[in-house]
Backbone as CSV, one residue per row, in Angstrom:
resi,resn,N_x,N_y,N_z,CA_x,CA_y,CA_z,C_x,C_y,C_z
1,MET,1.054,-1.176,0.021,0.029,0.227,0.341,0.889,1.174,0.260
2,ASN,0.550,2.379,-1.066,1.466,3.435,-1.166,0.715,4.393,-0.959
3,ILE,0.820,5.002,-0.017,0.148,6.395,0.602,0.932,7.561,0.325
4,LEU,0.536,8.726,-0.444,1.454,9.849,-0.343,0.992,10.872,0.220
5,ILE,1.562,11.648,0.787,0.988,12.696,1.684,1.668,14.205,1.137
6,SER,0.569,15.058,0.547,1.219,16.138,-0.094,1.016,17.455,1.164
7,ASN,2.063,18.373,1.385,1.928,19.393,2.590,1.381,20.701,1.492
8,ALA,1.284,20.623,0.254,0.357,21.082,-0.824,-0.773,21.263,-0.740
9,SER,-1.226,19.948,-0.301,-2.771,19.853,-0.624,-3.445,20.694,0.545
10,SER,-4.918,21.100,0.332,-5.558,21.717,1.414,-6.212,20.761,2.535
11,ASP,-6.271,19.274,1.762,-7.008,18.575,2.439,-5.934,18.195,4.062
12,PRO,-6.527,17.859,5.280,-5.576,17.561,6.352,-5.190,16.387,5.990
13,ILE,-4.278,16.186,6.584,-3.214,15.064,6.502,-4.322,13.527,6.735
14,TYR,-4.890,13.680,7.508,-5.814,12.583,7.871,-6.543,12.199,6.938
15,MET,-7.207,13.124,6.220,-7.989,13.000,5.188,-7.338,12.094,3.845
16,GLN,-6.252,12.805,3.731,-5.485,12.443,2.534,-5.033,10.686,2.668
17,ILE,-4.947,10.266,3.809,-4.576,8.953,4.151,-5.943,8.362,3.930
18,LEU,-6.905,8.974,4.776,-8.222,8.033,4.710,-8.446,7.902,3.288
19,THR,-8.648,9.049,2.619,-9.278,8.964,1.273,-8.208,7.560,-0.041
20,GLN,-7.070,7.754,0.418,-6.244,7.119,-0.466,-6.259,5.046,0.077
21,ILE,-6.662,5.162,1.474,-6.913,3.787,1.870,-8.369,3.352,1.339
22,ARG,-9.146,4.123,1.533,-10.456,4.154,1.011,-10.777,3.562,-0.441
23,GLN,-9.790,4.432,-1.131,-9.762,4.229,-2.753,-9.007,2.854,-3.271
24,SER,-8.007,2.384,-2.280,-7.374,1.190,-2.655,-8.453,-0.041,-1.953
25,ILE,-9.357,0.202,-1.231,-10.419,-1.032,-0.673,-11.495,-1.014,-1.751
26,LEU,-12.070,0.264,-2.088,-13.229,0.251,-3.241,-12.866,-0.027,-4.543
27,SER,-11.362,0.173,-4.759,-10.995,-0.330,-6.327,-10.449,-1.631,-6.849
28,GLY,-10.722,-2.252,-5.107,-9.923,-3.753,-5.070,-8.839,-4.139,-5.542
29,GLU,-8.071,-3.047,-4.984,-6.390,-3.219,-4.952,-6.189,-3.681,-3.548
30,LEU,-7.001,-3.409,-2.565,-6.860,-4.273,-1.223,-8.304,-5.204,-1.084
31,VAL,-7.851,-6.539,-0.687,-9.088,-7.258,-0.922,-9.526,-7.725,0.369
32,ALA,-10.699,-8.248,0.885,-11.137,-8.814,1.992,-10.292,-9.602,2.490
33,GLY,-9.795,-9.346,3.995,-8.875,-10.272,4.268,-7.199,-9.744,4.887
34,ASP,-7.141,-8.937,3.700,-5.661,-8.247,3.593,-5.518,-7.574,5.040
35,SER,-4.302,-7.444,5.510,-3.833,-6.690,6.684,-3.493,-5.119,6.420
36,LEU,-3.720,-4.831,7.002,-3.246,-3.191,7.294,-2.320,-3.117,8.336
37,PRO,-0.995,-2.232,7.748,-0.203,-1.879,8.860,-0.824,-1.589,10.166
38,SER,0.108,-1.601,11.355,-0.559,-1.193,12.750,-0.789,0.175,12.714
39,ILE,-1.618,0.437,13.575,-1.925,1.824,13.595,-0.073,2.510,13.754
40,ARG,0.756,2.227,14.854,1.717,2.654,15.042,2.797,2.679,13.826
41,GLN,2.586,1.431,13.299,3.907,0.975,12.073,3.259,2.368,10.941
42,LEU,2.144,2.429,10.821,1.587,3.387,9.567,2.133,5.105,10.104
43,ALA,1.788,5.458,10.957,2.245,6.444,11.379,3.910,6.766,11.404
44,LYS,4.678,5.622,11.611,5.883,5.949,11.794,6.021,5.774,10.069
45,ASP,5.878,5.110,9.498,5.965,5.049,8.038,5.677,6.351,7.273
46,LEU,4.911,7.066,7.643,3.899,8.472,7.179,4.565,9.607,7.912
47,GLN,5.316,8.998,8.831,5.928,10.210,9.917,4.936,11.162,10.289
48,VAL,3.963,10.655,11.211,2.680,11.180,11.467,2.327,10.741,12.486
49,SER,1.617,11.706,13.358,1.060,11.450,14.607,0.240,10.000,14.685
50,VAL,0.482,9.265,15.592,-0.140,8.037,15.957,-1.762,8.611,16.030
51,ILE,-2.181,9.591,16.538,-3.260,9.972,16.820,-4.082,10.245,15.336
52,THR,-3.363,10.547,14.369,-3.863,10.532,13.291,-4.240,9.411,12.659
53,THR,-3.045,8.204,12.384,-3.390,7.198,12.071,-4.749,6.444,12.366
54,LYS,-4.734,6.798,14.025,-6.089,5.999,14.603,-7.466,6.808,13.970
55,ARG,-7.177,8.076,13.800,-8.249,8.711,13.581,-8.911,7.808,12.165
56,VAL,-7.390,7.889,11.183,-8.124,7.117,10.125,-8.884,5.740,10.237
57,TYR,-8.178,4.987,11.146,-8.729,3.513,11.081,-10.350,3.664,11.839
58,GLU,-10.515,4.665,12.553,-11.855,4.685,12.906,-12.704,5.004,12.267
59,GLU,-12.456,5.862,11.421,-13.246,6.323,10.156,-13.948,5.023,9.320
60,LEU,-12.581,4.330,9.002,-12.571,3.147,8.134,-13.497,2.267,8.747
61,GLU,-13.273,2.063,10.009,-14.190,0.859,10.697,-15.758,1.491,10.700
62,LYS,-15.818,2.767,10.863,-17.193,3.334,10.905,-17.899,2.969,9.325
63,GLU,-17.131,3.171,8.615,-17.571,3.096,7.146,-17.779,1.482,6.959
64,LYS,-17.051,0.449,7.912,-17.127,-0.816,7.760,-16.552,-1.426,6.350
65,LEU,-15.349,-0.591,6.211,-14.615,-1.150,5.177,-13.270,-1.781,5.639
66,ILE,-12.987,-1.534,7.170,-12.042,-2.555,7.822,-12.523,-2.927,9.060
67,ASP,-11.969,-3.967,9.482,-12.762,-4.816,11.054,-10.998,-4.545,11.712
68,SER,-11.225,-4.171,12.998,-9.913,-4.446,13.745,-9.988,-5.249,14.658
69,VAL,-9.126,-6.247,15.073,-9.144,-7.363,15.949,-7.888,-6.847,17.265
70,VAL,-8.585,-6.743,18.609,-7.774,-6.520,19.414,-6.380,-7.506,19.569
71,GLY,-5.313,-7.398,19.462,-3.955,-7.986,19.317,-3.691,-8.739,18.063
72,LYS,-4.345,-8.954,16.979,-4.489,-9.214,15.989,-3.936,-8.058,14.758
73,GLY,-4.521,-7.177,14.973,-4.679,-5.875,14.031,-6.185,-5.747,13.352
74,SER,-5.652,-4.850,12.059,-6.537,-4.317,11.273,-6.803,-4.983,9.800
75,PHE,-7.740,-5.289,9.288,-8.029,-6.114,8.221,-9.053,-5.330,7.199
76,VAL,-8.831,-5.664,6.056,-10.133,-5.017,5.098,-11.207,-6.278,5.478
77,SER,-12.471,-5.322,5.619,-13.619,-6.225,6.043,-14.121,-7.003,5.045
78,GLY,-14.389,-7.878,5.417,-15.389,-8.747,4.403,-16.903,-8.236,4.086
79,ALA,-17.036,-7.367,4.212,-18.312,-6.509,3.460,-18.580,-7.138,2.673
80,ASN,-19.910,-7.137,1.946,-20.365,-8.020,0.732,-19.915,-7.024,-0.136
81,GLN,-19.904,-7.657,-1.098,-19.658,-6.972,-2.737,-20.611,-5.751,-3.407
82,ASP,-22.124,-6.217,-2.748,-22.881,-5.152,-3.134,-22.653,-3.950,-2.356
83,PHE,-22.390,-4.008,-0.786,-22.067,-2.666,0.019,-21.048,-2.032,-0.743
84,ILE,-19.958,-2.825,-1.091,-18.647,-2.024,-1.865,-18.896,-1.336,-3.228
85,ARG,-19.826,-2.017,-4.055,-20.310,-1.436,-5.434,-21.134,-0.050,-5.006
86,GLU,-22.337,-0.180,-3.838,-23.040,0.748,-3.696,-21.820,1.962,-3.300
87,ARG,-20.765,1.904,-2.670,-19.902,2.909,-1.967,-19.259,3.363,-3.385
88,ARG,-19.149,2.599,-4.430,-18.342,2.873,-5.416,-19.003,3.787,-6.636
89,MET,-20.660,3.438,-6.489,-21.531,4.079,-7.336,-21.676,5.374,-6.476
90,LYS,-21.468,5.429,-5.671,-21.757,6.912,-4.822,-20.639,7.768,-4.962
91,GLN,-19.437,7.412,-5.294,-18.269,7.997,-5.552,-18.184,8.421,-6.905
92,LEU,-18.768,7.430,-8.007,-19.262,7.909,-9.207,-19.932,8.979,-9.288
93,GLU,-21.019,8.836,-8.660,-21.860,10.104,-8.728,-21.581,11.451,-8.477
94,GLU,-20.871,11.573,-7.535,-20.248,12.469,-6.988,-19.304,13.169,-8.374
95,LYS,-18.317,12.370,-8.554,-17.515,12.623,-9.804,-18.463,13.265,-11.056
96,MET,-19.641,12.732,-11.486,-20.669,13.222,-11.924,-21.048,14.378,-12.088
97,LEU,-21.328,14.634,-10.585,-21.955,15.629,-10.252,-20.686,17.127,-10.623
98,GLU,-19.985,16.723,-10.081,-18.537,17.659,-10.385,-18.491,17.875,-11.997
99,VAL,-18.199,17.115,-12.783,-18.544,16.901,-14.154,-19.948,17.963,-14.851
100,ILE,-20.701,17.941,-14.133,-22.006,18.536,-14.571,-21.926,20.042,-14.216
101,ARG,-21.427,20.218,-12.828,-21.280,21.421,-12.476,-19.921,22.521,-12.912
102,GLU,-18.877,21.901,-13.502,-18.177,22.413,-14.293,-18.590,22.209,-15.996
103,SER,-19.332,21.722,-16.330,-20.179,21.821,-17.899,-20.892,23.091,-17.884
104,ARG,-21.707,23.254,-16.505,-22.615,24.598,-16.440,-21.843,25.466,-16.957
105,GLU,-20.771,25.649,-15.993,-19.844,26.660,-15.972,-19.520,26.965,-17.134
106,LEU,-18.973,26.077,-18.096,-18.541,26.486,-19.406,-19.880,26.206,-20.317
107,GLY,-21.083,26.576,-19.916,-21.814,26.831,-21.030,-22.552,25.891,-21.795
108,MET,-21.905,24.496,-21.205,-22.167,23.178,-21.895,-23.669,22.571,-21.852
109,SER,-24.620,22.407,-23.110,-25.779,21.876,-22.891,-25.600,20.218,-22.319
110,SER,-26.763,19.788,-22.058,-26.969,18.426,-21.615,-26.261,17.472,-22.826
111,GLN,-26.577,18.137,-23.977,-26.346,16.771,-25.213,-25.067,17.092,-25.446
112,ASP,-24.159,18.275,-25.284,-23.119,18.219,-25.483,-22.075,17.599,-24.405
113,VAL,-22.574,17.483,-23.226,-21.927,16.525,-22.104,-21.672,15.211,-22.759
114,ILE,-23.030,15.028,-23.118,-23.725,13.307,-23.458,-22.689,13.204,-24.583
115,HIS,-22.610,13.937,-25.511,-21.606,13.661,-26.864,-20.240,13.644,-26.053
116,HIS,-19.626,14.723,-25.459,-18.174,14.418,-25.001,-18.126,13.081,-24.325
117,LEU,-18.985,12.631,-23.214,-18.708,11.548,-22.875,-18.949,10.122,-23.591
118,THR,-19.831,10.464,-24.702,-19.750,9.133,-25.757,-18.606,8.918,-26.453
119,LEU,-17.896,10.586,-26.683,-16.623,10.288,-27.793,-15.392,9.818,-26.552
120,LEU,-15.424,9.969,-25.743,-14.322,9.434,-24.366,-14.585,7.857,-24.240
121,VAL,-15.707,7.530,-24.261,-16.041,5.730,-24.430,-15.491,5.325,-25.228
122,GLU,-15.768,5.788,-26.318,-15.472,4.855,-27.713,-13.822,5.524,-27.836
123,GLU,-13.143,6.249,-27.502,-11.746,6.129,-27.360,-11.477,5.133,-26.432
124,GLU,-11.946,4.740,-25.171,-10.974,4.218,-24.270,-10.996,3.110,-24.662
């Protein structure tokens, strides 16, 4: 797991870490049962406070993306695929809303956006 922290980012450090781990899980890079570094080890590797990494892991647990077992560590949750798919769909919708807002600022019609999207899909 490769996590990059940018001091130039407007996002707080814990959010940068959270977003990257979340994305690794939702993209399938990390799968159910994979172990995560300990809170202390991750803090040491990233040269951040243990409090910061603890906050990240707590948030991931609330989202049911990881499970922490006392004395054993933290693992990617065995959450069902429907749940993970739903989370990914939500992220996709957020990105699409961003595109819609940006296209409105550019004065594009719905048809223009659909046309551009179609062209990109065909090129992919």
